[in-house]
C-alpha positions as CSV (number, residue, x, y, z in Angstrom):
1,X,2.1,86.7,-184.5
2,X,4.8,89.2,-185.4
3,X,7.9,88.0,-187.1
4,X,10.4,87.7,-184.3
5,X,14.2,87.3,-184.5
6,X,15.3,85.5,-181.3
7,X,18.8,86.3,-180.0
8,X,20.4,84.5,-176.9
9,X,23.5,85.9,-175.3
10,X,25.6,85.9,-172.1
11,X,25.8,89.3,-170.4
12,X,29.3,90.1,-171.6
13,X,28.3,89.4,-175.2
14,X,25.5,92.0,-175.2
15,X,26.2,95.1,-177.2
16,X,25.6,98.5,-175.6
17,X,22.6,99.0,-177.8
18,X,21.1,95.6,-176.8
19,X,21.6,96.3,-173.1
20,X,20.0,99.7,-173.5
21,X,17.0,98.2,-175.3
22,X,16.7,95.6,-172.5
23,X,16.8,98.2,-169.7
24,X,14.4,100.4,-171.7
25,X,11.8,97.6,-172.2
26,X,12.0,96.5,-168.5
27,X,11.6,100.1,-167.4
28,X,8.7,100.7,-169.8
29,X,6.7,97.8,-168.4
30,X,7.9,97.2,-164.8
31,X,8.4,100.8,-163.7
32,X,6.1,102.9,-165.8
33,X,3.2,100.6,-166.8
34,X,3.1,98.8,-163.5
35,X,3.9,101.9,-161.5
36,X,6.5,100.1,-159.5
37,X,9.6,101.8,-158.1
38,X,12.2,99.2,-157.6
39,X,15.9,98.5,-158.2
40,X,15.9,96.8,-161.6
41,X,19.7,96.6,-161.8
42,X,19.9,94.0,-159.1
43,X,23.4,92.6,-159.7
44,X,22.1,89.4,-161.4
45,X,22.3,90.4,-165.0
46,X,26.0,89.8,-165.3
47,X,25.6,86.2,-164.1
48,X,22.6,85.6,-166.5
49,X,21.8,84.7,-170.0
50,X,19.6,87.0,-172.0
51,X,16.9,86.0,-174.5
52,X,15.8,88.8,-176.7
53,X,12.9,88.8,-179.3
54,X,13.4,91.5,-181.9
55,X,10.7,92.7,-184.3
56,X,11.6,95.3,-186.9
57,X,14.7,96.4,-184.9
58,X,12.6,96.9,-181.7
59,X,13.0,94.7,-178.7
60,X,9.5,93.1,-178.3
61,X,10.1,90.3,-175.8
62,X,12.8,89.4,-173.2
63,X,13.7,87.1,-170.4
64,X,16.8,86.5,-168.4
65,X,17.9,83.0,-167.6
66,X,19.5,82.8,-164.2
67,X,21.7,79.8,-163.2
68,X,20.9,77.8,-160.1
69,X,22.2,79.3,-156.8
70,X,21.8,83.0,-157.7
71,X,18.1,83.8,-157.2
72,X,16.9,80.4,-156.2
73,X,18.4,77.0,-155.5
74,X,17.1,76.0,-159.0
75,X,17.7,77.6,-162.3
76,X,15.2,80.4,-163.0
77,X,13.6,82.6,-165.6
78,X,13.1,86.2,-164.6
79,X,12.3,89.7,-165.9
80,X,9.7,88.1,-168.3
81,X,8.5,91.0,-170.4
82,X,6.7,91.7,-173.6
83,X,6.1,95.0,-175.2
84,X,2.5,96.2,-175.0
85,X,2.5,96.4,-178.9
86,X,2.9,92.6,-179.2
87,X,0.7,91.3,-176.4
88,X,-2.1,88.8,-177.1
89,X,-0.2,87.6,-180.2
90,X,1.2,84.4,-178.6
91,X,4.6,85.8,-178.3
92,X,4.6,85.4,-174.5
93,X,4.1,81.6,-174.9
94,X,6.9,81.4,-177.5
95,X,9.2,83.5,-175.2
96,X,8.7,81.1,-172.3
97,X,8.9,78.0,-174.4
98,X,12.3,79.1,-175.8
99,X,13.4,80.2,-172.3
100,X,12.6,76.7,-171.0
101,X,14.4,75.0,-173.9
102,X,17.5,77.2,-173.4
103,X,17.6,76.1,-169.7
104,X,17.6,72.5,-170.9
105,X,20.4,73.2,-173.4
106,X,22.5,74.9,-170.8
107,X,21.9,72.9,-167.6
108,X,20.0,69.7,-168.7
109,X,16.5,68.7,-167.7
110,X,16.5,70.5,-164.3
111,X,13.7,72.0,-162.3
112,X,13.0,75.7,-163.0
113,X,11.7,78.0,-160.3
114,X,10.1,81.4,-161.0
115,X,8.7,84.2,-158.9
116,X,5.4,85.0,-160.8
117,X,3.0,87.8,-160.5
118,X,-0.1,86.2,-159.1
119,X,-2.4,87.2,-162.0
120,X,-0.2,85.2,-164.4
121,X,-0.6,81.9,-162.5
122,X,-2.9,80.4,-165.1
123,X,-0.4,81.4,-167.9
124,X,2.5,79.8,-166.2
125,X,0.5,76.7,-165.2
126,X,-0.2,76.2,-168.9
127,X,3.6,76.0,-169.4
128,X,4.0,73.2,-166.8
129,X,4.7,75.3,-163.7
130,X,3.1,74.5,-160.4
131,X,2.4,76.8,-157.5
132,X,5.0,76.2,-154.8
133,X,4.5,79.0,-152.2
134,X,1.9,81.1,-150.5
135,X,1.2,84.5,-152.0
136,X,3.7,87.2,-151.0
137,X,4.1,90.9,-151.8
138,X,7.1,91.9,-153.9
139,X,7.3,95.6,-154.8
140,X,3.7,95.9,-153.6
141,X,2.5,93.3,-156.3
142,X,1.1,89.9,-155.2
143,X,3.5,87.1,-156.3
144,X,3.9,83.3,-155.9
145,X,6.8,81.0,-156.5
146,X,6.2,78.4,-159.1
147,X,8.3,75.4,-160.1
148,X,8.5,73.3,-163.3
149,X,9.8,70.0,-162.1
């Protein structure tokens, strides 16, 4: 696994360079790689906390932690993304484990709800999430809601 420096910040603590790197990685994966035209700047970033995994001054992994009542009734983890250059190294598991622990630090042992791309159901199940909805299309990609009680 690459040597990762994990940084966790509220939106207003992000530097312009960090915010640019976040938007660049999200665009690289969600818009270009997944060929999905959607409004990434959805108004939720400013209410969220941001977990960044840096490897050799490059943003390699990222999630945003969203407090309860913004996306879902429960706290949630969104915009889960890893750079293609670090995939299949275990960084995705580490990213999610740290995200879950940050939610516990911030809000206590609360349920966590995610909107997961359907093909990642097994990955999220391995982290304690359970399917909690029928399949639905979001930006033309099959998704399901999952909850970690």
